[in-house]
C-alpha positions as CSV (number, residue, x, y, z in Angstrom):
1,M,72.2,-30.1,-42.3
2,P,74.8,-28.1,-44.2
3,S,74.0,-24.5,-45.2
4,T,73.2,-23.9,-48.9
5,L,74.3,-20.2,-48.6
6,P,77.8,-19.2,-49.6
7,R,80.0,-18.5,-46.6
8,R,80.2,-14.7,-47.4
9,F,76.4,-14.4,-47.1
10,L,76.0,-16.5,-44.0
11,R,77.2,-13.9,-41.5
12,P,75.0,-11.1,-42.8
13,A,72.0,-13.5,-42.9
14,V,72.6,-14.5,-39.2
15,L,72.9,-10.8,-38.3
16,L,69.8,-9.9,-40.2
17,A,67.8,-12.7,-38.5
18,G,69.1,-11.6,-35.1
19,A,68.2,-8.0,-35.7
20,T,64.7,-9.1,-36.8
21,L,64.3,-11.2,-33.7
22,V,65.4,-8.3,-31.5
23,V,63.0,-5.8,-33.2
24,S,60.2,-8.4,-32.8
25,L,60.9,-8.9,-29.1
26,A,61.2,-5.1,-28.6
27,A,57.8,-4.6,-30.2
28,C,56.2,-7.2,-28.0
29,G,58.0,-5.8,-24.9
30,S,56.7,-2.3,-25.7
31,T,53.2,-3.6,-26.0
32,E,53.4,-5.3,-22.6
33,E,55.0,-2.2,-21.0
34,S,52.3,0.1,-22.4
35,S,49.6,-2.1,-20.9
36,A,51.3,-2.3,-17.6
37,T,52.1,1.4,-17.4
38,P,49.1,3.7,-16.8
39,T,48.3,6.0,-19.7
40,T,48.2,9.7,-19.2
41,S,44.4,9.7,-19.1
42,A,44.3,6.8,-16.6
43,T,46.7,8.7,-14.4
44,A,44.7,11.9,-14.6
45,S,41.5,9.9,-13.9
46,A,43.1,8.4,-10.7
47,A,44.3,11.8,-9.6
48,A,40.9,13.3,-10.1
49,T,39.4,10.5,-7.9
50,V,41.9,11.2,-5.1
51,E,41.3,15.0,-5.4
52,A,37.5,14.5,-5.4
53,G,37.5,13.9,-1.6
54,V,36.9,17.1,0.3
55,L,38.2,15.7,3.5
56,G,40.3,12.8,4.6
57,V,38.3,10.4,6.8
58,R,40.4,8.4,9.3
59,D,39.2,5.6,11.6
60,P,35.5,5.8,10.9
61,W,33.2,3.7,13.0
62,V,29.6,3.4,14.2
63,K,28.3,2.4,17.6
64,A,26.4,-0.8,17.2
65,A,22.7,-0.6,18.3
66,D,19.6,-2.7,18.0
67,E,17.1,0.2,17.7
68,G,16.5,3.8,18.4
69,M,19.5,6.1,18.0
70,T,23.3,5.6,17.6
71,A,26.2,7.7,16.4
72,A,29.1,7.6,13.9
73,F,32.6,8.8,14.6
74,A,35.9,9.6,12.7
75,T,38.8,11.9,12.5
76,L,38.2,14.4,9.7
77,V,41.3,15.8,8.0
78,N,41.3,19.0,6.0
79,D,44.6,19.3,4.0
80,S,43.3,22.3,2.0
81,D,44.1,25.9,2.5
82,T,40.5,26.9,3.3
83,D,38.0,26.0,6.1
84,V,35.4,23.3,5.2
85,T,31.9,23.3,6.8
86,I,29.8,20.1,6.9
87,T,26.1,21.0,6.9
88,G,24.5,17.6,6.8
89,A,25.0,13.8,6.8
90,A,22.9,11.0,5.4
91,T,22.8,7.2,5.6
92,E,20.3,4.6,4.3
93,V,19.5,3.2,7.8
94,S,18.1,6.4,9.4
95,P,17.7,10.2,9.3
96,M,20.8,12.0,10.6
97,E,21.9,15.2,12.4
98,L,25.2,16.7,13.3
99,H,25.4,16.8,17.1
100,E,27.5,18.2,19.8
101,M,27.9,17.7,23.5
102,A,27.7,21.0,25.3
103,M,27.2,22.5,28.7
104,A,23.8,24.1,29.4
105,D,22.7,25.3,32.8
106,G,25.7,23.5,34.3
107,K,24.8,20.1,32.8
108,M,26.1,18.2,29.8
109,V,23.5,18.0,27.0
110,M,23.5,16.6,23.5
111,R,22.1,18.9,20.8
112,A,22.0,19.5,17.1
113,K,24.9,21.7,15.8
114,Q,22.8,24.4,14.0
115,D,25.8,26.0,12.1
116,G,27.3,22.7,11.0
117,V,30.8,21.4,11.7
118,V,33.7,23.6,10.7
119,I,37.0,21.8,9.9
120,K,39.7,24.5,9.8
121,A,42.3,24.6,7.0
122,K,45.3,22.3,7.5
123,S,43.8,20.7,10.6
124,E,42.0,17.7,12.0
125,Y,38.6,17.5,13.7
126,K,37.6,14.6,15.9
127,L,34.0,13.2,15.9
128,E,34.1,11.1,19.1
129,P,32.0,9.7,21.9
130,G,31.3,12.4,24.5
131,G,32.0,15.1,21.8
132,D,30.7,16.1,18.4
133,H,29.3,13.2,16.3
134,L,27.1,12.2,13.5
135,M,23.7,11.2,15.0
136,L,21.6,8.4,13.5
137,M,18.2,9.4,14.7
138,D,15.7,6.5,14.2
139,L,17.2,3.3,13.0
140,A,15.1,1.4,10.4
141,K,17.0,-1.8,11.2
142,P,19.6,-2.9,13.8
143,V,23.2,-1.9,13.3
144,R,25.2,-5.0,14.3
145,A,28.9,-5.2,15.1
146,G,30.7,-5.8,11.9
147,D,28.0,-4.1,9.7
148,E,29.4,-1.6,7.2
149,L,27.4,1.5,6.5
150,A,27.8,4.2,3.9
151,F,27.6,7.8,4.9
152,T,27.4,10.9,2.7
153,L,28.5,14.3,4.0
154,T,27.2,17.5,2.5
155,F,29.3,20.6,2.6
156,A,28.3,24.3,2.7
157,D,29.5,24.8,-0.9
158,G,27.2,22.0,-2.2
159,R,29.8,19.3,-2.6
160,T,29.3,15.8,-1.1
161,Q,31.6,13.0,0.0
162,T,30.8,9.4,0.8
163,F,32.7,7.2,3.2
164,R,32.2,3.8,4.8
165,A,32.3,2.9,8.5
166,V,32.2,-0.4,10.3
167,A,29.9,-0.9,13.4
168,K,31.4,-2.0,16.7
169,P,30.2,-2.4,20.2
170,F,31.1,0.5,22.5
171,T,30.1,1.4,26.1
172,G,32.5,4.1,26.9
173,A,31.8,7.8,27.7
174,Q,28.4,6.8,29.2
175,E,26.5,8.4,26.4
176,S,22.9,7.4,25.9
177,Y,21.5,7.7,22.4
178,A,17.8,7.5,23.1
179,P,14.7,9.7,22.8
180,G,15.1,12.9,24.9
181,H,18.7,13.2,23.7
182,G,18.7,17.0,24.2
183,E,18.1,16.4,28.0
184,P,21.0,16.4,30.4
185,M,23.1,13.3,30.2
186,P,23.2,11.2,33.4
187,D,26.7,10.4,34.6
188,M,28.2,12.3,31.7
189,P,31.6,13.8,32.9
190,T,32.0,17.4,31.9
191,S,35.5,16.8,30.7
192,H,34.1,15.4,27.4
193,S,32.7,18.8,26.4
194,P,34.0,20.1,23.1
195,A,36.4,23.1,23.1
196,P,34.6,26.3,22.2
């Protein structure tokens, strides 16, 4: 179909139409970019979530158990410039205590850590079988391999932090999480005692 515009207006009309199309596409593109790029408030919110954790919690897990007592373990990472003290722990399946393995009268015993667990500034602290751990005292239900439990740590300054840990079977270190846990541990090697 032949154009009804005189030839001298044809070129500016094509350029105007092209410019309009480019501006329209740019407007659409900027809308898509703004929805794909986090806004300042979204970025600040994400940063606040990351900074909200008092400690890094690496490789958390729980020893599977049908009843009675069991324990939770992890590597706690303190990237801050100040020491952090854990004064308590909680989970929905049982009351909890912070525990340590220590020598008493020449024998290895498990006992509550009265002063909490201190994680020094810029360091790691291992909660591990045969050493310090989070003790689940009286299970309300079995903790089966593969179960995921939520734990909340309480710190000396009143802050709290929640993390999740998966249960797995474990028979190492010969620990026995049973009533009388403050008594000497049979067959417990003394090399597992925590450093003073």
